[in-house]
N, C-alpha and C positions, 0 to 999 in steps of 0.2 A: 386675145392678147392684151387689149386695152384694159379689160377687166382685171387681169393678173397684175398689170402695172399699177392700177389704181389701188388694188388690195395691198400690194407691196408698199406703196406710198402711204397708205392709211396705217399699216402696221408700223412702218418706220416713224411716222409722226407720233403715234401713240407711245412708242418706246422712247422717243426723244423727249416728249413731254413728261413721261414718267421718270426718266432719269433726271430731268431738270427739277422736278418736284422733290425727288430724293436728295439731290445736291442741296437744295434750299433747306430741307429738313435737317440735313447733316450740319450745314452752316449755322442754323439756328441753335442746334444742340451744342455746338462748340462755343457759341456765345454764352451759353448757360453754365459755363465753368465756374466752379467755386474758387475764389482767389481772395483770401481774407488775411489781413495782418492782425495778429492777436497779441495781447499782453497777458502773460501767465504769471500768477503768483504760486510758487511751488513750496512744498514742505522742505524743511532744512535737511531731511534725511536722504535726499536724492544725491547719489554719489557723483554723477556727471550729467547735468541737464542737457549738455550739448550732444550727448551720445545719440546717434540715429536710432539705435535699438531702444533706448528709453523713449524717445519721441514717438516712435512707431507703436510702442506698447501702450502709452497713455492714450493714443488715438484709437487703438483697437479696431481699425478698419483699413484693410490693405488697399482700398481704392482711393484713399486720401493720403496726403503726405504733409508732414510738418517739417519745415526747414528752419533751422536756427538762424536768427539774424543777429541778435546781440543779447546781452544780459549778464546776470550774476548767478550765484548759486540758487537764489530763491526768486529772482525776477527774470523773466525771459520774454523776449520779443521773437515771435515765430511767424512764419507764413504758412497758412493752410491752403492747400490746393487739391483739387479733385473734381469729379463730375458735378454738374448742377442737376436740377434747378435749385433755387434758393432754399426751398424746404429741406432738401437733402444736405445742403451746406450748413444750414442751421442745426440740423440733427447732429452733424459731426461736431459742431461747436458745443452743443449740449452734452454730447458724450464725453468731451474733454472735461467738463466741469464735474462729472461724476467720478472721475478717477481719484483715488485716495491721495495721490501726490500733488493734485492740483487744488489749491485753495480758492483761486479766483481766476476768471477768464473775462477779459474785456476786449471788445472789437475796437481796434485802433483805426483800421482803414478797410472798408469793404470794397471789393472789386466786383467783377461780373459774377452773377449768380448768388450774391450774398445780400 
């Protein structure tokens, strides 16, 4: 009987430690979120730079999101958010600069993961 209790306690301890490590890994992953404020210079032929469809199209990655903050027809301040780590965040910024409607991309404020 004592052997069964010890085995049960050992299994419970291993599971608890495993869940704790998993929670720590998930928390570390959440800290690696991409959260970057960018200044974009756009071509004059963009009909509505505030349109979420346009912002999603120039980003070309559904796991990241561009949110309009302010700007004009050719200058935009946007927030880029999505999963980290910083290398993935930088890749998303680099993809923006390759779009034909984006003339320039500058990082104004880098948050976590950037």
